[in-house]
C-alpha positions as CSV (number, residue, x, y, z in Angstrom):
1,M,164.1,161.2,89.6
2,K,163.1,163.3,91.9
3,L,159.7,163.4,90.1
4,L,159.3,159.7,89.8
5,L,159.8,159.5,93.6
6,K,157.3,161.6,94.5
7,A,154.9,160.0,91.7
8,V,155.6,156.6,93.8
9,A,154.7,158.5,97.2
10,M,151.4,160.4,95.7
11,L,149.9,156.5,93.9
12,F,150.6,155.0,98.0
13,T,149.4,158.0,99.3
14,L,146.0,157.9,97.1
15,A,146.4,153.3,97.6
16,A,146.2,154.0,101.0
17,I,143.3,156.7,100.8
18,T,140.4,154.8,98.5
19,P,141.9,151.1,99.3
20,A,139.4,149.0,98.4
21,I,138.6,145.1,99.5
22,H,138.4,142.4,96.4
23,A,136.0,139.7,96.9
24,G,137.6,137.5,94.0
25,S,136.1,138.4,90.1
26,G,133.0,139.9,92.4
27,P,133.0,143.6,92.8
28,S,134.9,145.8,94.0
29,I,134.6,146.5,97.2
30,P,135.7,149.8,99.6
31,Q,136.9,150.1,102.8
32,P,134.6,151.4,105.1
33,P,135.2,154.7,106.6
34,A,136.6,154.9,110.2
35,D,133.8,156.4,111.9
36,V,131.1,153.7,110.0
37,S,128.1,154.0,112.6
38,S,124.8,151.1,112.2
39,I,123.4,153.2,110.6
40,G,124.7,153.8,107.0
41,V,123.2,155.4,104.1
42,I,123.2,154.6,100.7
43,A,120.6,157.1,98.5
44,D,120.6,160.6,100.9
45,A,117.3,162.7,100.7
46,R,118.7,164.3,97.2
47,E,118.0,161.3,95.6
48,P,115.5,161.2,92.9
49,G,113.0,157.9,94.2
50,Q,111.1,156.7,97.0
51,R,112.4,155.8,100.2
52,L,113.4,152.8,101.9
53,E,115.8,151.7,105.3
54,I,116.6,148.6,105.5
55,S,117.1,147.0,109.1
56,G,117.7,144.0,110.7
57,Q,120.0,141.8,112.9
58,V,123.2,140.3,112.0
59,F,123.4,136.9,113.4
60,A,126.1,133.9,114.0
61,P,126.0,130.7,112.2
62,N,123.6,129.6,114.7
63,G,121.5,131.5,113.6
64,T,120.8,133.4,117.6
65,T,123.2,135.0,118.7
66,P,123.3,138.9,118.0
67,L,127.0,139.4,116.4
68,P,128.2,143.0,117.1
69,N,130.6,145.1,115.2
70,V,129.8,143.7,111.8
71,I,130.6,145.8,108.6
72,V,127.3,145.6,106.2
73,Y,128.2,146.6,102.8
74,A,125.2,147.5,100.2
75,Y,125.5,148.4,96.9
76,Q,122.3,148.5,95.0
77,T,121.3,150.0,91.3
78,D,119.1,154.0,91.2
79,A,115.4,154.8,90.1
80,M,115.9,154.1,86.6
81,G,117.7,150.5,87.3
82,E,121.8,151.4,86.8
83,Y,124.5,151.6,89.0
84,H,126.7,153.9,87.3
85,N,129.2,152.3,88.2
86,D,132.8,153.9,88.3
87,P,134.8,153.1,85.7
88,N,138.5,152.3,88.1
89,T,136.9,151.3,90.9
90,R,133.6,149.3,89.3
91,V,132.5,150.2,92.4
92,A,128.4,151.1,91.9
93,R,127.5,155.1,92.9
94,L,124.7,153.9,95.7
95,H,126.9,152.3,97.9
96,G,127.1,151.8,101.8
97,W,128.7,150.8,105.2
98,A,126.9,150.0,108.0
99,K,128.9,147.9,111.5
100,T,126.6,146.4,113.9
101,D,125.3,148.2,116.9
102,A,126.1,145.4,120.7
103,Q,122.6,143.8,119.2
104,G,124.0,143.4,116.5
105,H,121.5,146.1,115.1
106,Y,122.3,147.5,111.4
107,A,119.6,150.3,109.4
108,F,120.6,151.6,105.8
109,H,118.4,154.8,104.2
110,T,118.1,154.3,100.4
111,I,115.6,154.8,98.1
112,K,113.6,151.1,96.3
113,P,116.2,149.9,93.8
114,A,114.7,149.7,90.6
115,P,115.1,146.4,87.6
116,Y,117.9,146.4,85.4
117,P,116.2,148.4,82.2
118,G,115.0,145.6,79.2
119,R,115.2,142.3,82.1
120,S,113.2,140.7,83.9
121,I,115.0,140.2,87.1
122,A,113.3,141.9,90.0
123,A,115.0,144.9,91.5
124,H,117.6,143.5,94.7
125,V,119.5,144.8,96.8
126,H,123.8,143.3,97.0
127,I,125.2,142.9,100.3
128,H,127.8,141.6,102.1
129,V,129.5,141.4,105.5
130,W,133.1,140.7,107.4
131,G,134.5,141.4,110.6
132,A,134.2,140.3,114.1
133,G,136.2,137.3,113.3
134,Y,134.4,135.9,110.2
135,P,135.8,136.7,107.0
136,L,134.3,139.1,103.6
137,Q,130.9,137.6,101.9
138,W,127.3,138.0,100.0
139,T,124.2,137.4,101.1
140,P,121.5,136.5,99.7
141,E,120.7,139.6,97.4
142,L,117.4,140.9,99.1
143,F,114.3,141.2,97.0
144,F,110.9,142.5,97.3
145,A,107.8,140.9,98.2
146,G,105.5,141.1,95.2
147,D,108.1,142.2,92.3
148,P,106.3,140.9,89.5
149,F,110.2,139.8,88.0
150,L,110.0,137.1,91.3
151,K,110.5,133.4,89.9
152,V,108.7,131.0,92.1
153,D,111.7,129.5,93.0
154,E,113.3,132.8,94.4
155,I,110.1,133.0,96.9
156,A,110.3,129.3,98.0
157,T,114.1,129.9,98.7
158,S,112.8,132.8,100.7
159,K,110.8,131.1,102.7
160,G,112.8,127.8,103.8
161,L,114.8,130.6,105.4
162,G,112.5,131.9,107.7
163,K,113.9,134.7,110.0
164,F,116.8,135.1,106.7
165,A,114.1,135.1,104.5
166,N,115.3,137.3,101.8
167,V,111.7,138.6,100.0
168,Q,110.8,140.5,102.7
169,P,108.0,142.4,102.4
170,L,107.4,145.9,102.3
171,Q,105.9,148.9,104.3
172,A,104.3,152.4,104.0
173,D,104.6,154.8,106.7
174,A,101.8,157.8,106.4
175,G,104.4,159.6,104.1
176,G,105.0,157.0,101.7
177,A,108.3,155.5,103.0
178,L,109.0,152.5,102.5
179,S,110.2,150.1,105.2
180,C,111.6,146.1,105.0
181,I,113.4,143.6,107.5
182,F,117.0,141.7,106.5
183,N,118.7,138.8,109.6
184,I,122.1,137.7,108.5
185,R,123.2,135.3,109.5
186,I,126.5,135.6,109.0
187,S,128.8,131.4,107.8
188,T,133.1,130.9,109.7
189,V,133.4,130.4,105.6
190,S,133.3,133.1,102.9
191,N,131.2,132.4,99.7
192,Y,134.3,133.7,97.5
193,K,136.2,131.6,95.3
């Protein structure tokens, strides 16, 4: 009995250390660390691939008011187009969090994701936001202009989103590192069922 109680106590301890936000039938989103800042890391400098910085602002539903203290969670494939999800948690290997600053800004250091191998889906980054009184929700996937797998309707839909467009051009610096801007309009209603 004493051993059983220790085992139960250990399970509760593990659950407290690694809680997850379950998005219905969607991904399991791990809780952000307590010290999350406005600059997150999805893929550190040791990860193979072309370096990429994603930055932007999160806005209130009116599209003009920047929102501080919103958690931005992102995950993506690696340079080979694989997620390598953890078999127990279903969390992608390349993932990270940022928390918007006072002006709603966030940024991620990562690599350019590759498209899924053997499929014709454009390379993309999945992004979810919540906090500051707003529920968990996914954004349109962030795509990159010029990707040969982008579909005409994805490009047209993105253009209709104005400053919240989800197909973004990549800018390269002198060293070859890429960057793009992705602004997010949060909703008062979750889009998870």
